GUVOSE-36221 format. One line per field, with one value per residue (C-alpha): residue in three letters; x, y, z. Coordinates in steps of 0.02 Angstrom, whole numbers, plus 50000, padded with zeros to 5 digits. Example, Ala and Ser with C-alpha at 12.3 -4.5 7.8 and 13.67 -1.06 7.14 Angstrom:
! residues 2
residuo c(ala:ser);
u c(50615:50684);
v c(49775:49947);
w c(50390:50357);
***
This chain:
! residues 640
residuo c(met:lys:gln:val:leu:lys:ala:ala:lys:gln:leu:asn:asn:arg:lys:leu:gln:phe:ser:arg:ala:glu:met:ser:cys:val:trp:ser:phe:phe:lys:val:ser:glu:glu:asp:pro:arg:tyr:ala:val:cys:asn:asp:cys:glu:gly:arg:val:met:arg:gly:gly:val:arg:val:lys:ser:phe:asn:thr:thr:asn:leu:ile:thr:his:leu:lys:asn:lys:his:pro:glu:ala:phe:lys:glu:tyr:glu:lys:leu:thr:asn:ala:lys:gln:arg:lys:lys:ser:asp:ala:thr:met:ala:ala:ala:pro:val:gly:ser:pro:ile:glu:gln:val:leu:glu:lys:thr:lys:lys:phe:his:lys:asp:his:gln:lys:gln:lys:ala:leu:thr:val:ala:ile:ala:lys:met:ile:ala:val:asp:asp:gln:pro:phe:ser:val:val:glu:asp:glu:gly:phe:ser:glu:val:leu:glu:val:ala:glu:pro:arg:tyr:asn:lys:pro:ser:arg:arg:tyr:phe:ala:asp:val:ala:leu:pro:ala:leu:his:asp:ile:val:ala:thr:his:ile:his:lys:leu:leu:asp:ser:asn:val:asn:asp:ile:ser:phe:thr:thr:asp:ile:trp:ser:ser:asp:leu:asn:gln:thr:ser:met:leu:ser:leu:thr:ala:gln:trp:ile:asp:lys:asn:phe:glu:met:lys:arg:ala:val:leu:his:ala:gln:glu:phe:pro:gly:ser:his:thr:gly:thr:ala:ile:ala:ser:ala:phe:asp:arg:met:phe:lys:glu:trp:arg:ile:arg:lys:glu:asn:val:his:val:val:leu:arg:asp:asn:ala:arg:asn:met:val:lys:ala:met:glu:glu:cys:gly:val:lys:ser:leu:gly:cys:met:ala:his:leu:gly:gln:leu:ala:val:his:asp:ala:val:leu:ser:gln:arg:ser:val:val:asp:ser:leu:ala:ile:ala:arg:lys:ile:val:gly:his:phe:lys:ser:ser:pro:leu:gly:thr:ser:arg:leu:arg:asp:ile:gln:arg:glu:ile:gly:met:lys:thr:lys:met:leu:gln:gln:asp:val:pro:thr:arg:trp:asn:ser:thr:phe:met:met:met:thr:thr:leu:leu:glu:gln:lys:arg:ala:leu:val:met:tyr:glu:ala:tyr:his:gly:leu:pro:val:ser:leu:asn:ala:asn:gln:trp:ser:leu:ile:glu:lys:met:thr:thr:leu:leu:ala:pro:phe:glu:glu:leu:thr:arg:glu:ile:ser:leu:his:thr:ala:thr:ala:ala:asp:val:ile:pro:ser:val:val:ala:leu:lys:arg:phe:leu:asn:lys:thr:ala:glu:thr:asp:ser:gly:val:lys:thr:thr:lys:ser:ala:leu:leu:glu:ala:val:asn:lys:arg:phe:glu:thr:ser:phe:ser:glu:gln:leu:tyr:tyr:leu:ala:thr:ile:leu:asp:pro:arg:tyr:lys:asp:arg:tyr:phe:asp:ala:asp:leu:lys:leu:val:ala:lys:asn:lys:leu:glu:lys:glu:val:asp:lys:met:thr:pro:ser:ala:thr:ala:glu:pro:thr:pro:asp:ala:glu:glu:gly:glu:pro:gln:glu:lys:arg:thr:cys:thr:pro:ser:glu:gly:his:ser:phe:leu:asp:met:phe:asp:glu:ile:leu:glu:glu:lys:glu:gln:asp:glu:gln:ala:thr:gly:pro:thr:ser:val:gln:val:his:gly:tyr:leu:thr:glu:pro:thr:ile:pro:arg:asn:val:ser:pro:leu:gln:tyr:trp:gln:ser:asn:met:thr:arg:phe:pro:ala:leu:ala:pro:val:ala:arg:lys:tyr:leu:ser:ala:pro:cys:thr:ser:val:asp:ser:glu:arg:leu:phe:ser:ala:ala:ser:asn:val:val:ser:glu:lys:arg:asn:arg:ile:gly:thr:glu:arg:ala:glu:met:leu:leu:phe:val:lys:his:asn:ile:arg:leu:leu:pro:lys:pro:gly:lys:ala:lys:ser);
u c(57043:57096:56959:57021:57200:57143:57039:57183:57302:57179:57160:57348:57370:57242:57334:57497:57416:57372:57496:57597:57498:57339:57417:57468:57646:57682:57697:57862:57931:57836:57786:57648:57706:57710:57674:57524:57445:57374:57549:57665:57854:57961:58095:58216:58205:58107:57988:57810:57671:57487:57383:57232:57130:57088:56959:57012:56892:56976:57150:57227:57394:57383:57496:57622:57632:57648:57789:57884:57856:57917:58053:58118:58103:58203:58096:57941:57999:58024:57849:57776:57865:57798:57622:57625:57693:57559:57420:57483:57498:57322:57252:57342:57276:57098:57112:57189:57047:56918:56893:56968:56838:56718:56604:56702:56864:56785:56707:56870:56967:56846:56830:57010:57090:57253:57413:57500:57639:57520:57554:57375:57361:57512:57450:57279:57358:57471:57322:57220:57367:57379:57193:57205:57345:57282:57099:57133:57043:57063:57142:56977:56901:56964:56847:56695:56551:56527:56712:56720:56569:56648:56806:56705:56615:56769:56889:56823:56992:57077:57131:57104:57232:57183:57186:57338:57430:57396:57454:57609:57665:57584:57603:57786:57827:57744:57834:58002:57964:57922:58072:58191:58125:58146:58324:58359:58284:58388:58546:58527:58642:58529:58640:58518:58365:58242:58139:57988:57955:57822:57768:57592:57503:57350:57201:57151:57302:57422:57544:57665:57744:57888:57883:58016:57963:58086:58073:58201:58211:58281:58390:58234:58170:58028:57986:57993:57916:57928:57881:58038:57978:57823:57895:57840:57921:57897:57962:57999:58007:58168:58283:58417:58294:58229:58408:58452:58297:58348:58523:58450:58330:58467:58579:58442:58413:58600:58577:58733:58706:58799:58657:58525:58476:58353:58227:58060:57994:57875:57939:57941:58102:58132:58127:58246:58367:58353:58405:58551:58612:58587:58695:58575:58503:58322:58191:58023:57861:57794:57614:57657:57737:57578:57477:57583:57568:57378:57368:57482:57388:57207:57155:57230:57124:56995:56847:56891:56918:56747:56660:56744:56696:56512:56532:56602:56454:56332:56417:56432:56244:56207:56348:56274:56088:56015:55848:55930:56021:55858:55768:55909:55900:55713:55740:55877:55760:55617:55716:55795:55969:56078:56080:56250:56324:56416:56602:56683:56860:57020:57104:57278:57232:57185:57119:56989:56935:56923:56812:56701:56676:56641:56507:56426:56414:56344:56209:56175:55999:55952:56030:55934:55771:55818:55850:55681:55587:55683:55811:56000:56103:56204:56196:56305:56254:56262:56436:56504:56427:56508:56676:56672:56632:56777:56895:56854:56886:57051:57108:57052:57225:57304:57185:57222:57408:57391:57303:57436:57586:57500:57490:57604:57684:57735:57921:58041:58038:57861:57910:57986:57863:57715:57776:57811:57638:57557:57645:57595:57413:57413:57490:57347:57195:57023:56844:56826:56963:56840:56851:56998:57138:57227:57210:57273:57426:57457:57443:57572:57687:57667:57708:57865:57917:57883:57956:58098:58235:58160:58243:58416:58398:58505:58396:58243:58319:58416:58260:58164:58291:58298:58109:58070:57903:57991:58178:58242:58086:58030:58197:58250:58413:58523:58449:58455:58643:58672:58566:58657:58828:58778:58701:58863:58962:58843:58859:59049:59047:58926:58965:59127:59202:59179:58992:58994:58937:58763:58738:58689:58637:58518:58359:58255:58192:58174:58199:58042:57939:57906:57757:57637:57553:57387:57375:57255:57111:57065:57149:57152:57300:57346:57337:57488:57601:57562:57572:57748:57805:57737:57843:58000:57990:57984:58131:58239:58403:58559:58673:58830:58966:58865:58908:58836:58709:58652:58638:58545:58424:58385:58359:58225:58044:57966:57841:57659:57629:57516:57659:57766:57946:58000:57923:58023:58185:58144:58137:58282:58412:58511:58510:58571:58673:58769:58610:58511:58601:58582:58397:58376:58449:58358:58187:58177:58146:57965:57906:57795:57792:57620:57676:57713:57552:57452:57540:57473:57300:57311:57384:57223:57134:57263:57253:57063:56919:56925:57112:57132:57225:57342:57526:57640:57749:57603:57540:57710:57706:57530:57574:57734:57646:57496:57600:57738:57646:57630:57819:57818:57815:57644:57633:57590:57427:57438:57414:57278);
v c(47911:48059:48015:47835:47891:48013:47881:47758:47883:47917:47729:47708:47847:47767:47599:47680:47738:47560:47461:47328:47193:47249:47238:47092:47037:47053:47241:47210:47176:47305:47488:47578:47663:47852:47878:47760:47684:47542:47469:47410:47419:47269:47317:47188:47210:47375:47296:47360:47235:47266:47268:47182:47306:47487:47508:47530:47394:47267:47295:47138:47060:46901:46967:47028:46857:46770:46889:46844:46658:46658:46792:46792:46619:46669:46822:46714:46596:46745:46806:46636:46642:46816:46763:46608:46707:46838:46708:46625:46793:46842:46674:46685:46861:46806:46658:46765:46889:46751:46669:46494:46365:46497:46460:46576:46485:46317:46379:46457:46299:46187:46295:46349:46255:46164:46242:46136:46093:46039:45861:45802:45886:45786:45624:45637:45673:45519:45413:45466:45429:45256:45229:45273:45146:45005:45014:45040:45207:45338:45503:45588:45509:45658:45770:45658:45737:45592:45581:45768:45759:45619:45723:45874:45775:45681:45828:45997:46077:45971:46075:45948:45958:45934:45771:45835:45857:45676:45613:45724:45752:45639:45473:45498:45553:45397:45290:45363:45330:45147:45123:45197:45079:44927:44980:44983:44809:44739:44823:44753:44602:44507:44382:44271:44336:44235:44310:44278:44357:44362:44464:44533:44625:44735:44715:44898:44996:44864:44892:44753:44747:44645:44604:44566:44516:44472:44370:44333:44276:44400:44361:44329:44199:44310:44301:44468:44500:44652:44701:44780:44813:44813:44911:44938:44815:44875:44792:44610:44495:44409:44324:44457:44600:44517:44486:44670:44723:44609:44683:44858:44806:44722:44875:44995:44898:44873:44683:44585:44430:44323:44367:44301:44132:44085:44161:44071:44094:44014:43880:43985:43973:44161:44163:44015:44097:44265:44193:44102:44262:44360:44235:44193:44026:43999:43863:43832:43863:43703:43755:43771:43598:43528:43615:43533:43361:43372:43435:43297:43155:43214:43376:43325:43167:43177:43121:43246:43387:43356:43349:43509:43598:43558:43609:43779:43808:43769:43889:44019:44009:44068:44196:44281:44260:44357:44271:44099:44143:44202:44043:43933:44024:43996:43809:43805:43884:43770:43612:43681:43710:43858:43981:43977:44036:43916:43952:43978:43913:43990:43862:43911:43872:43690:43715:43836:43693:43582:43710:43723:43535:43536:43671:43581:43422:43518:43595:43438:43414:43596:43591:43435:43519:43679:43581:43494:43659:43782:43685:43712:43745:43588:43454:43321:43139:43009:42950:43128:43166:43007:43054:43228:43153:43031:43168:43278:43133:43095:43276:43321:43289:43399:43540:43514:43517:43676:43764:43705:43764:43929:43981:44124:44007:43876:43858:43754:43627:43576:43516:43344:43291:43345:43249:43093:43103:43130:42980:42870:42926:42886:42715:42667:42573:42646:42598:42757:42699:42605:42674:42790:42669:42709:42895:42874:42780:42914:43046:42956:42944:43130:43173:43065:43150:43331:43320:43200:43329:43393:43253:43296:43483:43535:43682:43569:43429:43545:43651:43491:43420:43588:43596:43515:43453:43343:43323:43171:43064:43085:43032:42861:42790:42864:43038:43034:43006:43139:43267:43236:43256:43415:43485:43456:43544:43693:43699:43698:43832:43952:43931:43970:43819:43904:43879:43704:43621:43643:43756:43644:43786:43871:43924:43933:43779:43603:43438:43382:43247:43089:43124:42980:42954:42869:42754:42823:42715:42831:42877:43066:43153:43240:43073:43018:43137:43059:42884:42915:42995:42851:42727:42833:42884:42701:42657:42809:42767:42867:42811:42882:42995:43158:43314:43326:43459:43380:43211:43282:43379:43235:43104:43207:43177:43292:43426:43427:43498:43635:43709:43842:43787:43967:43958:43801:43887:44041:43928:43812:43920:43928:43737:43720:43878:43798:43742:43903:44009:43870:43853:44042:44032:43881:43907:44080:44007:43994:43847:43946:44115:44147:44308:44389:44323:44393:44558:44565:44517:44681:44766:44729:44833:44972:44984:44971:45053:45197:45212:45166:45329:45316:45331:45181:45275:45306:45129:45064:45178:45124:44939:44966:45059:44942:44787:44858:44978:44839:44839:45013:45023:45065:45254:45332:45422:45598:45738:45865);
w c(51249:51356:51481:51490:51521:51653:51744:51736:51814:51955:51987:51986:52111:52226:52214:52260:52420:52472:52574:52483:52574:52484:52311:52203:52236:52051:52073:52162:51988:51884:51886:51793:51633:51652:51468:51458:51616:51509:51513:51652:51638:51692:51818:51744:51556:51550:51428:51417:51455:51421:51581:51503:51403:51367:51505:51684:51743:51629:51700:51781:51821:51713:51575:51703:51787:51617:51570:51729:51702:51521:51526:51705:51787:51941:51970:51945:52084:52198:52152:52201:52368:52404:52354:52465:52612:52587:52582:52741:52828:52776:52832:52999:53026:52988:53105:53242:53229:53254:53423:53435:53388:53322:53173:53059:53099:53059:52898:52838:52877:52783:52628:52607:52462:52492:52430:52297:52421:52558:52616:52594:52423:52366:52447:52362:52193:52208:52264:52112:51996:52075:52051:51866:51842:51953:51901:51715:51715:51577:51628:51588:51744:51846:51744:51763:51857:51977:52022:52051:52165:52267:52290:52340:52474:52534:52537:52477:52510:52376:52228:52089:51946:51764:51667:51575:51740:51789:51618:51600:51779:51910:51817:51765:51943:52014:51884:51939:52123:52088:51972:52101:52234:52120:52081:52268:52289:52145:52208:52384:52362:52239:52149:52055:51964:51860:51719:51610:51440:51306:51154:51138:50997:51018:50901:50928:50870:50801:50944:50992:51164:51235:51420:51549:51724:51862:52020:52155:52336:52461:52612:52718:52593:52533:52348:52259:52088:51977:51800:51730:51554:51447:51302:51124:51005:50825:50670:50634:50785:50737:50861:50833:50865:51025:51085:51057:51154:51299:51301:51315:51454:51557:51533:51588:51749:51779:51778:51735:51631:51758:51879:51758:51829:51691:51570:51548:51372:51250:51132:50973:50874:50872:51063:51077:50955:51044:51211:51131:51047:51207:51301:51442:51498:51450:51465:51382:51474:51554:51517:51332:51332:51410:51275:51140:51220:51230:51051:50985:51068:51081:50996:50829:50815:50676:50782:50919:50793:50715:50885:50943:50781:50816:50999:50947:50829:50969:51088:50950:50919:51096:51095:50942:50984:51133:51102:51106:51267:51347:51297:51364:51531:51539:51512:51644:51771:51720:51755:51915:51846:51890:51746:51665:51502:51389:51374:51205:51188:51123:51009:51067:51249:51267:51445:51375:51258:51412:51498:51344:51344:51531:51519:51373:51476:51624:51513:51409:51476:51445:51272:51223:51277:51185:51025:51042:51067:50958:50858:50841:50684:50724:50857:50936:50913:51051:51003:51003:51173:51239:51162:51240:51410:51398:51338:51487:51606:51520:51516:51692:51768:51634:51676:51861:51824:51720:51864:51988:51886:51842:52025:52074:52202:52072:52038:51934:52076:52024:51850:51883:52022:51915:51763:51870:51948:51779:51701:51847:51828:51642:51675:51791:51726:51762:51721:51618:51499:51390:51214:51250:51292:51129:51160:51338:51275:51146:51282:51389:51240:51205:51387:51380:51218:51268:51444:51405:51433:51597:51697:51630:51657:51805:51851:51868:51970:52086:52115:52153:52275:52366:52385:52554:52486:52357:52392:52294:52316:52135:52060:52000:52069:51933:51942:52133:52128:51995:52089:52255:52174:52083:52242:52338:52201:52207:52397:52385:52250:52336:52521:52615:52703:52872:52859:52786:52946:53021:53170:53318:53433:53311:53397:53239:53150:53211:53119:53032:53115:53019:52905:52882:52715:52698:52546:52418:52360:52216:52055:52070:51990:52154:52245:52143:52239:52408:52335:52270:52432:52535:52438:52437:52621:52669:52555:52597:52682:52712:52572:52497:52565:52557:52655:52830:52786:52622:52707:52856:52745:52628:52763:52850:52796:52667:52718:52657:52482:52550:52653:52570:52540:52574:52748:52778:52728:52831:52984:52938:52851:53013:53025:52845:52812:52668:52579:52604:52470:52342:52384:52367:52192:52121:52201:52123:51949:51888:51785:51664:51579:51651:51738:51570:51496:51642:51615:51438:51497:51593:51438:51344:51478:51471:51281:51280:51187:51313:51291:51108:51073:51221:51177:51198:51323:51439:51414:51470:51623:51669:51658:51757:51898:51899:51929:52039:52155:52285:52306:52382:52572:52641:52662:52829:52848:52779:52903:52874);
***
């Protein structure tokens, strides 16, 4: 022991002879114990700290640094500043000693790790955090060998943090950046916001989540969308519990209920009751109403139910049998068909049932050959094949309608025109009606029943009349008069009288030229829109004592359906300054709750097999960042 103490004293004396630049900066806060050189004494608290062992070779400064960090935070910050300054000074000295552009300078520059405050170090860390959220990657991806190798090749100077850092620091920081930006967008004079909501439950960890997505139109007539919440929703899903959750969400985002234009929800009673208790206007999802109409008139029929049950067993056979799937593919190739898997349906989504029937019909020839060669557990007879074919023809416009209203560009303005076009299609007689006339009549009756209140809903008819693709051309005489009167009242309520007249000298926007419509010879669902417009454009006359702007807007021809109504208003808001604010309000409303449903399609990837132990708080953050990251302004290129 005496020899150890003697050697330690000699080493300490040699260290004291070195300049401060050659020693660790931690010695600015410690001194070697005179009684026992195995210990260092803190200058602040005079506490003794072990230097790392009993042998001189094992001495280090780790314990000293930890002592500063835990006991003296301010001194630790000073230590970090001294260390950083020392590293920069040493690097500058090395670079100064080497000729400019010399190999040693290049090597040092390429191998030197970034400091944690380096701009590119921060940019790469944020980019990796974004990748984890957007691509549904687990946090452990940063420790994967392949990912590490890519980083080493792309930027060897990057000092990669741990997976725990990305989970506990980088993701929350990115979440806060996105949330702050959304708060700024919502606070920038946004008066009317529309929402969608849904409840989702995970099969992996029995987690339930409640969503709230928002969309609004800014002053430049650009649609903005944001996911405000995807929060855990434990307990019973009663209307009162949902209403309380909505109150908390609105409060957190500083959204006043008078700014809530409408909430699109499903048609469950607890959701209806929740919105009533919360005191906000809500409407049922149009896609859900279509689902109910199809189920009432078609999917509940005994013959259809039996045929679909057999169809599901056929598809299930190939889903559960790799050998059967391989044999079916061989038959498809043999007869020159494109290899294609049969699609299993989800009973709660009628359009998935439609797709199942469609794929079965496409593969009918291959399935018949498969049954002849290998047999099937069940099979469809000739009458059932014929029924499925007729059902797909009958339901094709409903599937087309579902796709149209599920687009992110669809709004409440699409509800009334779509229902009118659908009813006209079902009223037409076609050669394919043989054997399904009764079903077709039942379908028309179901549409009338489910969408009966749509024509008396102010939000729908005002959104429609303010959409330049539709205006009042899909209204009957009574609804046309009601819609015009309500529109004038909204204009008077929302617009100062000083701007009630159109601006004649506006440079932007020109009156629409007369649009010609070619009569349709077919019976396609989409053809019904043009057919209705052709009749109404020819019959339209300026009637009634409407305001100048409302009259001028309504008497102009409609624009084509493939043109965005927001583009129209961007160009014409100076021509109709009194109408523009009303259009901004009513065209912000969606017609389905698809945005929330799509959010939870992503949630099934966030709470996946790879992430089945992820906490709900992190899952909420990941969903929030994944869906809102596009709202951030594009960052400039980081400097090296």
